[in-house]
N, C-alpha and C positions, 0 to 999 in steps of 0.2 A: 117604473121601478129603478130606474138608475140615475144617480145625478146627472145632468145635461150639458155642463157647461165648465164647473168650477172644479179645479184640480186639487184643491186645499178645504174642500168642506169637512165639517164637523160631524161627527156622529154623538150620539145620547149613550153614554155608558151605564150599562144597567149596574156596575160592578166597580169600584174603584181599584186601582193597581195593586195595592196591599191584599185585598180580599182574593182578587185573581193568582197573584204570585203563591198565596197560601192554599188556595185550591188546585194551582198545577202541581206545588209541592207534594201535596196529599195524592193527587192521581194524575201523573203527567199525560196521561193516554186519554183522559176524558174530553169527550169530541164538543159540548159545549164550552169548556174551559178553554181548549185550544183554539175555537173560532172566536171568542169573546177577548182573548188576550192578544191574538193576531190583528183583531179590528182595532184595539187599542193603540197598539205599537204603530199601527198604518196612520192613525189619526194624529199621533203623534211625530211623526216622521222618522219612525225606526224601523226603515225598510227590510234591514237584513233580518230583523227580529221577527217581522212581521212573515218573512218567507219561511221563519223556522217554524214558525208556529203553524201556519196555515197549509205550508207544503206537505205536512204530516196527517193534514186530513183532507185534500184536495180529492182522492179516489174514492172517499166514505162520503160524500155529499155531492157528488158530479151536477145533481139539479139544483143546488144554491146557488143561482148567478149572482147576486149581491155580495155572497163571501167570495164567490169566484172572482168578480170584479176587484174585491180589495187585494186581491193577490196577484192578479195581473198589472194593477196599478204599481204594488209594490217593486216588481220586475222592472217596468216601466221606468221609475222613478232612479233605479239602481243601473239603467240603461242596458239592461239584460233584455234588447227588443225580441230576440228570436222568442223566450219565454212567454213572455208578455203576449205577442201576436198569436202564439197558440192557442193561449186562454182565452183572449178575447174572440177569435174565431171560432172558440168552441162555443163561446155564449151567443155569437152571432147566428150560429146554426138552429139554435133553439128558441132563440129569441130576436128575429130579423128585424133588420130596420130600425134600430133603436140607436138613435142619432149620437148618444154618449159613447156607445161600442164603436159606431162606424168611426167617430172622430179619433179613437184611439187604437183602433186598428191602422187608420191612416197615418197617424203619430208614429206609430212603430216600423211600416212599412217605409216611412222617410228615414227613420233613424237607421234604417237596415240599407238605404240607400236605393231602394225601390220605387222611385218618385213617380214613375208613371201607374202603378197600382194604387201609388197613395192619392194620386189624383182622383181618380175614378170613385175612391171613397169620400172624399171631400166633397165633391162634386154630388153624389147619392145624399150627402147632409144638405147640400147648397140647395137641391131641389125643394126641400121642406121647411129648411129654416135659413132663407134667403138673406136675412139679417143678423147672421150669426157672426159679429167681427172677428173672433176667433178662429174660426173655420175659414174665415175668408182670407185672413193675413197667412194662415200656414196652406193653404191651397196656392195662393202666392208665392210662397216659399217654394214649394215644390216646382211650379213652372219656373222659377228663377233657376231652381238647380239642375234643370235640363236644359236651362239657356234660351228658354223661350220668355223672351224679356217682355213682349207685348200682354200676353195673355198675365205673367206675373205682375206687370203694371196695374191691369185694369182691375185685379183682385186686391192688390193692395191699397189702391185707391177706394174703392167700394168699402175695405174694412175702415178704412180713415174716416168715411161718412159716419159710420155708425158707433166709432169709438175713435173719436180723433186726437191727434197730438200722442198716441202713442210711439214713443222714441225707438222702438224697435221696428216696428211698420215703417214709419216715417223715413227710416234709416234706409230699409230696403226700397221703398219709393224712388229715393234720390239714387239707389245704385241701379235700380231698372233704368232710369232716365238717364244714367250716365253710359250705360252698355248699349242705349239705343243712340247714343250721341246727341242728346238733348242737354247738353252740357250746363246751361242757364235753369232749366228746370231741376237738374240734379244739384248744384249748388244751392239753390235756394232751399232744398228740403235738408240737405245734409248740415246747412247752418242752423236751421230750425232744431233739429236735433242736437248740436253742439250747444244750444241758448238751453235746451230740456234738461240735457244730460252731458256736461262738460267732461265727464271723465271717462266717456266712453272712447276709447283709443281706436278701435275700429272704424268708427264712424269719423274722427277726425283725419287718420291716415288715407280715408274716402276723399273728403275736403280737400287734403292735399293731392290726389290723384286728380280732381276734377280741375284744380288751379292749374296743374302742369297740363292737362289736355286743352286747356285754354291758352296756354303759353305764358302763362303768369308764374314764373318758377320762384321768384323772390317769396310771393303770398304762400304758393305749395310748400316752400322749404318751411314756413313758419309752423304750419299744422302738421307736417309729417314729424318734426321735431317736439312738437308737444306731446304727438302719439307715442312718440319714443320715450319721453318722461313716465309716460304712464305704463307703456309695454316694451320694456328695453330688449326684449327679445324676439320681436315680430320681425322675422327675418325679411317679408315682403317689404314691410314699411322703411326698413332699414336701406333695401336697395333702391327704394323712391327716393330716399335722403340722397344717395349717391347720384342718382339720377339728376335730380334738381342740382347738385352742385356743377356737375358736368355740362349741364344744359346752359348755367351761368358761366362757362368757361372756368370752372375753378378745380382743375382737372386732379391736383394732388389730394384736395378735401376729398374731392370724387372717389377716387380711389381708396382712402382710408375707410370710408362708410362700404363699398362694394367689399372689400376685404373681410370688414366686419361680418357681411351678410355670408359673406361665404363660410368663415368659421361657424355659423349657425345652420347653414345649408349649403353644403359643398354641390349640391345635383341641382342649384337653380343656373339652368344655362343662359338665361336671359341676363341675370347677375354676372356671370364671369363674362359672359360675352362684351358687356360694357365696361368691365374692369379692364377688359385687354384692350376696347378702343380706347380708354383715357390713358392705357399707358402709351398708345400709338399717338394720342394728341401731344403728349410731351416728349416725344422723339424717342423714347425708349421702345423700340421696335422688336427688340429681344426678348424684352418683357410681354410687350405684347403678342408676339406668336406664341410665347408659352403659354399665356391663358386662353388665347382662341383655340390652340390645341386640345388643351384640357377641355372648353367648352366642346370641340366637337367630338370628344370622346363619349360626351353626355347625349348630345342632340347633334348626330353626325347629319341629318338633313335640312340644318340651316342653313339655307344658301347664303343669309347675308353674314354669317359667322366664318364659313366655309370660302368666301369671298374676299373677308379680310384676312384669313390666313395668306391665302393669295398676294393681297396686296403687302403683308408685313415681309413675306418674303422678296417681294420688288424691291421694298425697302431697305433690305439688307443685301441686295445685289444677286440674289439666289433667282434668275429670272426662269429657268427651266423648271424649278419647284413652283414659282410664281403661278407660271403656263397651267401646269398640273391643277393646281387648286382652282383657278378662276375657271379652267374647263369643266371641273366639277360643279361649281357652284352654277354655270350656266345650265348644266343640266337637269340641276334641281329646280331652277327658276330662271326659265328661256325669256323672262320679259323685264329682267334688271338690267334696264341702262346703265347703271354704273358700275357692275359688274362687266356688262357687253363692251363698255369703254375700256376698261383696264385691260380684258383679254385683247383688245384689238391693240393697246398699246404696248403690251408684253411682247406679241407677235412683231410689232414694230421695231422693237428694241433686238429681238433674237433675227430680225432680218427677213420675215416672211411678208413682205408688202401685199400681195393680194389678201392674205388672209388678215392684214393689220386694216386695210380700206374696208373690208367684207363688214368687219366687226363696228370700225368707226362708223361707218355708214348706216348701221344697223341701230347702234346706240342714239345715234341723231335722229334716226327716224322715230324713236320711239321717246326721245327728249330732246328738243332742240335747245342748246343751252351754250354760253359762250366758252365752256372749258371742252366740251364735245366737238363744236365745230374747231377749236385750236386743234386738237389732237386730229383730226379728218384733214385740215390745213397742211400739218405736217407731215402726212402721209401722201397727200398729192403731191407737195413739192419734192419728196423722195422721189414717187414716182417720175418728175421731170413734166408733170402737167402744171407748169407755172401758172398758165391763166386761171385754171380752176382753183388753184392753192391761193393766188391773190385774192380772187371774188370770196372764198371761204374764210381768208383773214380778216376781211373786211365785214362779212356777216359775224365772225366771234366777236371782234371787237365792239360792235353794236350793241350784243346780248350779255358782253364782260359787266361786272359790278362798277367798275372804273376803268380810266388809261392804265394806272398804275398796276392794277393787278394782273391785267392784260399782259404788260410788259414782263411783269416779274414769274408769270408762268411761263410765257413764251421764251425767256432767255435762259429760264432753268431747262428748258427741254434740248436747248442747242446742242447740248454735250451729244444727243443721240443722234442729231441731224448730221451733224460733222463727217459720220462715217458714210454719209450718202453724197458726200462732194458738195455740201452746200457751204458757201463760204460765209465767213461772217459779216462781210461786207453787204453782199447779196440780201442776205437775211435782214440785217439791220435796216436796208433802204426798203424791203417789202413791210416790215414793222413800222417803219416812217410814216408810209402812205396809209396804212391801216388807222394810225392815230390821228393824222390829218382828217383821215375822212370821218371818224368819230367827233373830231371838232366841228368841222363842218355841220354836221348833222345832231348835234348835241341838243339842239331846241327839239328837234322830231322825237329823238330818242325818250325826252324827259315827257312830251304829250303824249307818246304811244305807252309808257310805263304808268301812266296818269289816266290813260283811257279816254285822253282829251281829244275828242274828233274834231271839235270846233277848232282847235288849235291846228290841227293837222290839215284840216280844210283851207284853213287860211295860209297857211305855208305854201300848199299845193296851188292855192290862187294866184300867190306871189311868182311861183314858179311851176309852172304847168309841167316841165319835164324834170322834176327831180324825183328819180326814182325811189328814194328811201321813204320820202311822203307817199308817195302813190300807192308803194306795196304796204306799207303802215295803215292807211287807209282802208286799202281792200282787206287788209288783216281783221281789221275792227270789224267790218260789215259780216266777214265769214264767221266770226266768234258771234256776232249777235243772231247767225243763222238767215242773213238776209244775203241768200247768194245771188239774186240777181245783181244787186248793187256791187257786191265784192268782185264778182265777173267782169263789171264794167271797167274797176280800175285794175285788177289783175292783167286783163288785156291790153290797157295802156303801159303796164309795167313791161309787158311781153314785147310791146313796140321797142321801149327804150333799151331793154336789155334780152334780145330773145334765147340767149343762152344760159338765163339764170334758172336753173333746174328746179329750184322751190316754187317760183312762180308758174313753171308747167306743171308742177304738180298739183299748185293749189286750183288751177284752172279746170284741170281734169277733175279735182274733187267737187267744186262745185259744180260743173255739169254734171256730175256722178248724183249729187242731192237734188238736182233739177229733173232728175229723169231722163236728161238728153244724152243717152249711153255711147251713141255715136259718137258724140264730140267728145264726151270724157274717154273714150278709147283711143281718141286721135292724140291727145296729149298726152296719156299714160305712155302710148308707144314712143312719141317723140322724148320724154322721160327717159323711157328704157333702153333708148339708143345713145343717151348721154351717160346714164348710169346702170348699165347692164347689170343681169344678177341681182339687183336689189328686189327683196322679198315682198315690201311694201308695196313698190310699182307693179310688180308681177301678179300679186293676188289681187291686186284691183282691175288689172286687166283681166283676170279670169271672172271676178264679180260682174263686170261690163258684158264681157261675152255671155255668161248665165243669164244675166238681167234681159240680154236680146235672145235669149232661148237658143244658144248656139253653144251647147253642154259639152260636146265633143270638144270643140275648141277652148273651151273653158278650162277642160281638165288638162290640157295640155300646160297651161301655166301654174294652177292649182298643184299639180304633181312637183312641177318645178321647184315650188315653194317649200313643198314638203322634203325635197332633197336638200334645200337649202335650211331651213329651219324647220325640223320634225317635232317640235314641241309647241308650234302654233296652232293651239286650238281652233281658232276661229277659220284659219285655211283648212285644217282638217275636215270640220263641221260643212264648210262649203263646197269640197272636194266630195264627201259623203252625199251632198244635196245634187249634185251634176249627175252622179251616178244614179240616186234615186229617180232623179226626172228621165233617165235614159232607161229605166226599169231594171235596172242591175241591182236588185235589192241587197243580194248577198253582199257583193263589192260597197254598196253604199253603208252596210253594216259596220263592214270592215274598220273603215273610215272614222265613221261614228263613234263606235268604240274608242277608238284610238283620242278622239277629242274628248270623250267622257272622262278617259281616265286621267286626263289632264285637268279638266274643268269639270268635276261631277256635279255641278249646281244648275248647268246649262240648262235651263226647262226646253228651249226650241228644240238642243240637239236631241235631249231625252224623248222627245215627242217625237221627233222623225224616225229615232230608233225604233220607238214602238209600232210607227206606222210601217216600217220595214217588214218587221216581224210579222205583222198582220199580213200584209202581202205575200209573205213565206207560209202563211196558214200557222203560224206558231202564236195561237191566240194569248196563252198563258203570258207569254214573253212580252206579247204586245201589251196586254193588262199590265204587266209589271212596270212597262217603262213609261206608259201615258198616266198611269198613278204616280211616278216619282216625278215625271214632269209637271203635275199639278201640286204636288208638294213643294217643288222647287220654282212655284210662281213665273210657269211659260207664258211667254209672249202672246201666246195665242188661246187664251183659257176656253172659247167656246168651242174651238177646234177640237181641243185635246179631250173636253168632257165629251163630246161629240163621238170621238174615237173610241173613250171608255166605254161609252152606251155601246157602241158596235161588237168589242172585245167580249162584255157580257154576253151581247146576243150571239156571238159565237160558241160562246163558254156554256150557254143554256142557262143563264142566270138573268130571268125576266125581270124580277123586282129592282135589281141593282142597275140593269139597261135601262128600265123606265126612269129610275130617278135620275140618271147621269145624262139622258137624253132631254129631259124637261130642265135640267139644270141650264144646258148648253142653249136650248132654243131661249131660255129667258134672258140670256148674256146677247145671243145674237141669232136671230131666228132666218137660219139659212137654209134658203130651200132644199139643199142637197141633205141636210139633217132631217129635215121635214120628212123625206123619204125613209130614213132610217126609223124615226119614229113609226111611221107606218108601218115598217116592218115588224118592230118589236109588239104593236098592238096587234097586228095579225098572228103572229105567233102566239098571241096570248089569248086568242081566238075571240078577240072583239073587234068584230068585222068593220062595225059603223065608223069605232074611233079611227081605225085604220085608213078607211077611206076617206075620211075627214082630213087625214094627215098628209095623204097623197095628192087629194086636190088642192089643199093650200099649196103644195108644193109645186104641181105641176102647172099652175096658171102661172108661176112666175120663171119658166124655163122658155128660152128665145125659141126653141125647136123640139119636136117631140123627140128625134134621135139622140139630141142631148140629155133630155129626161130619161129615155129608154135604157142608154149605156149606164146611166147612173143608179136607175132603177134595179139593173140586173148584176150590178156588182156584188152585192151579198146574198144573191139567188140560191148558192148553196147552202147557205147559213139556214136561210128562212125553208128550204124543201126539207132540210135535216129535221125539223119540227114534226113531220109529216104532213106537210101542206102539200096536196097534189100538184105535179105540173102543169094540168089541165086548168086547176084553180089560179094558178099564176097567171098561166096567159088568159084568161078569162077577164082576170083583174086589169092586166094591163088593155085589153082590148077595150073594157068599160073605160078606162083612162083616158086613152086615146080618142073615144067617142067624145068625151068629157072637154078634152084640150082642143079637139079641131072644133066643138061647136063657139068655144068661150074663147079660145086664143087671142081672136082679134079684137075682142071687146076689152078695153082698158078700163072702162067704169064696172064693167063686172067682176074683173080681177081685184080690183081696189075695193070694192064694196063686198065681194065673198070674203076675202083675207081680213079686211078689218072687222067682219062680223063675226069674226071667231079670234 
């Protein structure tokens, strides 16, 4: 009945336009004339006139679907998607499953921003016309709009198979690859589009974005400027030109482009934030502050920008305001090591050495760098711990880009050290020792930077007591996850310098990764004595205790970390885990929910929330969280699928329970979930299948008591289906007899299980 693919089809006109207009003049209400004239206008792209004609007769011929299709198409072409959709859906009710209509419904839904619904219609078309390139690329587009780039890429690539070299489609393939971080493939497709259509400004700007993502800012700038010539009012592209100039160190040029972008789009907080940053790089901190504050008005939760407001206040000498904003930024993003360092440094300037040390140590834990260590060394020196300070200066100079940078940064900071009674003579002596240490170990530093283990081993062979060489060798093996080899060298380093805190922490970490939790605990406790109230050390002590199933002791440490760093989602999750293992499910949920608030896509945490709700008999909430966990790529997919099945069993949805339990067993055929499968089939009145699942489970249990305990976990859920308790006990009796008869026969167990 309908054209199935082309939007520019031609119709055979029975009358020419002059005759039609004459007929309309003589009788403007004549039905046949209005329809013919409307179709004529539709065929010639005059859609407003189409609607004027066909709209007058719409209600008079509600069953003439070919004519209604033309009216809907006219609305669609004028981007009046609401009216077009209403008519297409009217047709679909009377003539269901016509692919032309389904595609147009999808198109209108997408035009209204209802992409998930559009996807459903495109998929209906895809089932019967899997080779329709137009439908495939629009299906891909809808997935792209909801940021499901993997599915989007799949359908855009399929479309390219059946209609290759469509520039619009190729551009979307490139875009999807870019969003997925595959910049090589993204660049390949965008450059292909640039050859096919060199006037596509959107594509050229995306070529620029890909090049800048690959840190090739010179090439990126060329393409962004080409795009600007074609489309001079594209604010996003203009902001990227500014970004490229700033990345090339050309801050004045960058400022000009970012300001041009601001004129076109004053609400782009990314652009104004970068404009502020560029002013800061030119040393104009007053202007930088003004733009960062403007950015905050648009996007008050941008932690990077808030932190830079603090930095601008620092540079302008208003340390109280700086502290206020760095503290705000820390609340927004507790893992930003740069901002934590600034928070520590401002506390240092304001005279609170305890807070300064706390934050600077935290910054160093998150990101070991020369500048972080330098600030930390200053704090130790100001506290009077000269030995620790000297060691930290040595570590700082090793990680500094070069000696000149180290000395420049250190000497600039001396003005703040003076008030703590540090004489310039003593300070210079410490710096001279650090510089000498760097020169002595320059060969080691270069080898470590180049990951040259052979060179490091050669230096070690020549001097087996060279601490720096031994430590770097150990560090190399730790990065390679060869923890036994790393441990061998870290232990040697400890003998040479038993008070080197990082060595102790690394030894503890290696033992932890090897599962030697008692040894790991010993070293973390040594580190804790030397570096008290350090959140990283404390939460690892908690981890070791929980890994040794000493959950009560673990909680003491995890809860101390909650007090120190309440935004640490990993620690909150592990606190919840300890309460879960102690069967305090309400308290566990309390901590898991705090972790979820900070990191809402952690599948492991979501799954554990689901299980706690299950244990509290809140099966609907349990299901909700286990499904969330599955959507967020839980690290335990089989376990989580099994828990979803359990929730559906408790909620009396046996069809879904069967689906999810079989999905779970297909991934990992765990004995416990075989019991759940048995329960599900028992409640479905499929007794033989239930016994098969139970027997496949029981033969793998080490003891009858273990099986019996697991079997009874969901007893009440099963009995709620009307299964008599006497039947339940009878089933257990039969299974016990089966277990006692076959538990010692390994061959029987293997054969019974493999046969199924």
